[in-house]
VMD Tcl script that draws the C-alpha trace (Angstrom):
set ca {
  {21.24 9.72 -19.20}
  {17.73 10.64 -20.14}
  {15.49 13.63 -20.80}
  {13.26 14.49 -17.84}
  {10.03 16.25 -18.86}
  {8.11 18.21 -16.22}
  {4.72 19.63 -17.28}
  {4.16 23.36 -16.78}
  {1.22 23.74 -14.38}
  {1.36 27.51 -13.82}
  {1.44 28.88 -17.34}
  {0.63 27.62 -20.80}
  {-0.49 24.00 -20.49}
  {1.04 23.19 -23.89}
  {4.57 23.68 -22.50}
  {6.95 21.77 -20.23}
  {10.36 22.11 -18.64}
  {13.06 19.73 -19.93}
  {16.30 18.59 -18.30}
  {19.16 16.29 -19.29}
  {19.54 14.02 -16.25}
  {22.16 11.44 -15.30}
  {21.39 8.54 -12.93}
  {24.00 7.40 -10.42}
  {24.27 5.50 -7.14}
  {25.45 7.02 -3.88}
  {25.94 4.45 -1.08}
  {23.42 2.12 -2.73}
  {20.76 4.78 -3.26}
  {19.74 5.81 -6.76}
  {20.03 9.54 -7.37}
  {19.68 11.92 -10.31}
  {22.04 14.69 -11.31}
  {20.88 17.47 -13.66}
  {23.49 18.05 -16.36}
  {21.67 20.58 -18.57}
  {18.52 22.64 -18.19}
  {16.79 23.19 -21.54}
  {14.16 25.47 -20.02}
  {10.58 25.93 -21.15}
  {9.72 24.09 -24.38}
  {6.52 23.39 -26.26}
  {5.28 19.80 -26.16}
  {5.81 19.47 -29.93}
  {9.57 20.04 -29.43}
  {10.09 17.27 -26.86}
  {10.31 14.29 -29.31}
  {13.04 16.10 -31.27}
  {14.99 16.77 -28.08}
  {14.68 13.11 -27.04}
  {15.80 11.98 -30.51}
  {18.85 14.24 -30.31}
  {20.09 12.52 -27.13}
  {18.95 8.96 -27.97}
  {21.52 6.16 -28.10}
  {20.08 4.80 -31.33}
  {19.50 7.80 -33.56}
  {16.17 7.72 -35.40}
  {16.26 8.34 -39.10}
  {14.76 11.81 -39.58}
  {15.66 12.26 -43.29}
  {14.39 9.73 -45.81}
  {15.83 9.01 -49.26}
  {13.70 9.48 -52.35}
  {12.42 6.16 -53.68}
  {12.83 7.33 -57.30}
  {16.61 7.71 -57.11}
}
mol new
graphics top color blue
foreach p $ca { graphics top sphere $p radius 0.5 }
foreach p [lrange $ca 0 end-1] q [lrange $ca 1 end] { graphics top cylinder $p $q radius 0.2 }
display resetview
């Protein structure tokens, strides 16, 4: 599974459409199946969406070094 990002060419250029997509094979051909449509998002939101569905979760909260 992966996040497919399609740039918005008709409206605000700072936005894109995002989908959760699954890859599979049908009679030897590679195909994609859309599992979830996230709709129109701003480009600043895309890294957070990718991090949410990543296999290895990035560390978004850091501990204080003083403690």
